[in-house]
Residue, then its C-alpha position, 0 to 999 in steps of 0.5 A: m508643855r506636854s502635860r498643859f497642852q493635853r489638859l488645854s485640848k481637852g477643854s480646860q480653860p486658860v487662867v486669866v489674871k490681868l493687872a488692870s491698874f495702878g494707883s497711889g495711897g489718895r486713890l485707894g478708897a476709890m478703887i475700893r468702892y469701885v470693886s465693892r460697887n460702894g459697899q454693896v457687894a461683899a469684900e473680904n480682906e487678907r485675914g479673911e474678914q468681911l467688909l460690910g457696907r461703907d463702913g467697913i470699906s472705909a477702914v480701910g485706908a486707915e489700916w493701910d495707911h503706913l503701907m503708902s508713900n504719899r508721893a505726889e503725882s508729877r505735873d505733865i500737863g497744864t491749862f493756860s489761858v492768855s489776854v492780849s489787848k492792844v493789838g496794832n495789827q489786825e491780822n494773823f492773829y493766829e501767828q500773833a498767838r503762837d509767837i506770844l505763846e513760844n516766849a512764854l513756854g519756850n520749846r514745850r509742846f503746846v495747843y491753843s486756839i483763839s477768840l476774838r474780844p473788840e472790846i479790849n481791842g484784841f483775843a483771848i487765847a485758850g491752850v494745853s501744854v506740857l509743862r517739861d521742856g527739852a532740857g527738863e526744866r518742868l513748871t508747876a502750872d500754879r500761881k508762881a509758874s504763872e508769875i515766871v511765864q508773865a515775866r517772860i512775856d514782859q521782858s520780851s518784844n510782845g510784852v512791850e508793843r502789847s497788853v499781854t497776861f498769862r494765867f495758869t488755869g489747872h494741871g493734871n498727870g499722864t497722857d489721859y488727862g492731856a488728851s481729855r483736855v486737848r479733845d475738850l479744847v477741839a470741842s469748842p467752835d473755835e480752830v485749834r493749832d499746835q506750836a508748829g502751827r498744824e489744825i487739830t480738827d477731830a477728838k482722834q487727831a487730838s488723842d493721837l497728837v498726846q499719845l504718840e507726839w506728847r508721851a516721851h516729852l512727860h517723863s510722868r510719875k506716880s505713886r505706885d502704893v496698891m494695884h488693881l488685879v482682875l482673876s476671870a474665869r469663862a461663863g458658866t463657871d462654878a461662882s463659889a469654887f472660883h472665889s475660893a480659888a482666887r482666896d486661895f492663890l492670894g493668900r499663897q502669891f501676896a503673904g505679907h501683903r494687905y489686900m482685899l478681894s470681892l467677886h462679881d457675879p452677874t446673877d448679883d451684881p447691882k450695876a447695870e450692864a449699860d454701866g459696865g456691870k453684870r459682865p457674862h463672866v464671873h470674875v475677883h477684883a482685888i486691891v493690893a498693897m505694893r509693899s509688905e509689913f516687912g517692907d518688900r515690894i511686889e515685883t511686876s515683871i513678865t517673869s512674875f505675871r507668869q508665876w502668878r497664872v501658874g498659881m492661880a491655875e493650881a488653885a483653881r484645880a484644887h477647887g475642881i475647875d479645869m484651868e490651865m496657864t497659857d503663853r500666847r507663844d503656845r498657839a501664836s496669840p497676839p499681844a494684848f492691848n492696855r487701857n492706855q490704847v483704847r476707850p470704850i465705845s459701848r459697854s453692853g455684854r462685852t465692852e467694846h473699844e476703839g483704838t487711841s491710834d492707828a497703831a492701837q486700833s490695829r492691836y485691838d483688832g488683832q486680839r478681838s480677832d485672834r489674829h496670828s502672831f509670832a515673837q520675834t526672839t531666837k528664845s522665842r522661835n525656839y519655844t514655838d519650834i518645840a510647842k508645834l512638836e508637842w501640839g503635833d504629837i497630841a494631834q497624832s496620839g491624843d485622847g479622843k477626837g475632840a482633843k486631837d482636832f484641837a491639837k491639829r489647830q493649833t499645828n495649823r496655826l503654828d505652820t503659819v507662823d513658821f512661814s511668816v518666820d521666814s519671811n521675816r527673816n528673809a526680809a531683816a537681810d535686806h533691812p538697813n538695820s541688819l548692817s547695824q546689827y552686823k557691825t555690833h556683833l563683830v564689836i564684841l566679836e572684837k572684845v572677845l578676841s582682844g580680851d584674852a591677854d591672860m590667856q596662859q592662865m586658863n585651863t582647858n576647860e575655860f578655854d573651851a568656854y573662851e572658843k564657844l564665845v567666839t564661835d557664837a558671836l560669829d554665828r550671830a554675825e553671820r546671821v544678820m550679814p547683809e549679802g554684799q558683806r559675805k566676803a568679807f566675812a569669811e575673811i574675818a572668821f577665818a583670821a578669828r579661827e586661826h586667831v583661837e588655833a594659834r592661842r590653844e597651842m600656845m596654852q598647850n605649850e604651856e601646860a607641857e612646859k610645866t609639866a616638863d619642869k617637873p621631876i620624872e619620878s613626880q611626873a609618873a607619880e601624878r600620871q599614876s595617880v589620875r589614871e583611870e579605867t578604860p570605858d570598857e573595864r568600868w562597865n564590866a566592873a559595873v556589870a559584875q557587881h551589879g548585874a548587866q540588866a541594872v546597870e543598862a537600866a540605870n545607864r539610860v536615866l542617869l543619862e538624861v539626868e545628866h543631859y538636863r543637868d548640862a542644858l541647866d549649867k548652860v542656859g543662862s549664857r545663852d539666848d537660844q535655850v529653852d526656859q530654865a523652867s522647862l528644862r528643870a521640870s524635864l530634869n525633875l521627871e527624870l530624876a523621878r524615874a531614877g528614883e522609882l528604879g532605886a526604890s524597886g531595888n536598882s543597887l546601881i542607883r542607890e549607890v549613885a544616890d549616896a553622892d548625889t543629893e538630889l537623886r537620894a530625895a527622889v529615891e526616898a521620895a519614891e520609897r514613901s510613895r510606894e510605903r503610902a500605896a501598900e498601906k493604903v492597900k493594906s488598910d482596903g483589905m484588897p487581895n492579890a490574885g493569890g490571896q496575899g496583899v500587894r507588894p509596893e514593888e508590884m503598885p503600877r507606876e502612872r506614867d509620865a507625859g515623856d514615857e512614850d518618847r523616852n521608850r522609842r528613843d530606848e528601843v532606838d539606842k539600845a543596840e548602841v547602848q550594848g555595844t558603846a563604851a561607858k565608864r564608871a564614875e568615881t564614888r565621892t563623899e559629900t566632904s570631897r572636893p570638887e574640880a575646877g569648873d565642876t559647878t552648876r547653876t542650881d547649887p555651886a557645891r554639887e559634885h560630879v555624880p558617880r555614874i555609868e555614862l555612854q561615850r557619843d561617838t560624834d557631836a553630829r549625833r548629839e546635835r540630832d538627838q537635842d530635840d527629843h532630848e529637850r522635849 
């Protein structure tokens, strides 16, 4: 995060990787023609072959055909017409029409208009209907479905009293089709009403009806055989370099998949600006087959999109373009809108849209005005807190006034978010939903407490984890507790903690009884076998073997390594932790520091590395880096002041983004380090068997690291330093 923010403050542009749409195999040709401007813009496939002209792009469909599922789209919306003659009652034609349609279509949603037909002594109905009813029956809007509906009408009183003829006239998929057909109906001079008798007067009301009320009843299904990606850069970005970066990104990210890409440069775009061409920025369109040649499908989750942005930013930087992955939580940016929430009203320059509903218009306005917005989850709030600290540090110590000013503006945005979050929390406490959430957490607490029938089988570590589950459930219930439940909650919390303590005592007694059953000689031998050196003995032994300076330096960096490993172990079961990727990046930085120490001759680090594969790899990487640097200096013939070549250990080490913070912490802790008890872990071979609970998320077979470790005096000190460690 620190490195990303530093580059952004110096002017790096955010990377844009946008998923424009999905499509079926039947739409592949149309999508390729769109991105290649009907063959007028050069396109290329995943093999780097140029697809020139209409013949070149038309060959793509045949090559990709075996990867297409060709599943038919669901029929969600149907259009119909009804002719009604021999009408005796010449009043309330709309009520008569609605009665006929309710008998014909059941409990489906529909809109309709009527036009009088004096020549048949009746009227005609034109309408649009949802094809799926509440019970799940879906009409197919074809001839067979028309016959089914006609039979219902004939058997009803409407069919006996009048002559009614029903016919479906068309069908389509999704809300876009439905909204278009309802708007067409509203554009006619006749009055339009829905199944509840409400009048639909304009195009916006027609769109809102379909988007907001009909959407949940469609259960729309589309085949997702291909996806359309758009990779964008700022205006003025070198088009050739961006084209190469996009090519490299697609090749790495979608290896094994068929794809084609086309660069749209405003300087040579054949499409007119008024028609949506000649965008003011360079961008690349890519059509990618969702299924690979090996049968794997592309995952399109939030995590995947983040990974794609990281990959595109790395490819851009490799081609000399300053580009960086961004997260909307970095600066409290508003959420994006999708193409179903807006419709274009002007394509001149930057396309202008209007929302298809009031909520969509609000989201569109927020995105265009860069309105402050914040994510609601605890995990995201923690992320925002860390981002604010990082921006604050850059604002204080950034390179140049411009970078500092940029970071200060981001800090101010996130300060506003903090105020909004606090207000939101206060409001949530009085919200009716808070009582429901409170009860939900109490149910979870009850399940945790009642699921301890086999408590006597737990060891101490397992019991500690159980106690942590109870504590977390209590904390979460307390956060959403309505004010009126405070007294009752205090009693529940007291009883829960008493229950846990009673169970702990039972477990300890059970272990004591098992120990008492063993012969005295066996107990003495067991105590002797598990006896450990005191912290002072381990510290003194390490100092005697490696030297005080080496032990202190190794101790500091190994503490940081173990801290991030512990955090990675816990992140999977806790919602209030930072991203696992951030923790892994911090761990890698600390391993690199340890590797540098080992490469520079720290014998304690080398001893630890014999039993720690990650640390051993870090030491070896640092040694290789030093060897390459020494070889480069030797080949360049650069002498030092004494006329000798520069030795590898004299090469300056590049400072990483967290060194300054760590140095400050090290100075504060130095006095405590020297006087605090530490222990030296046992040296285990890689074939040693780990004890219960001695596993991690990254490698379940990893053994404990033999290390010199500081004893934390109190849990309070650990909590006080937690933010610094995570940063």
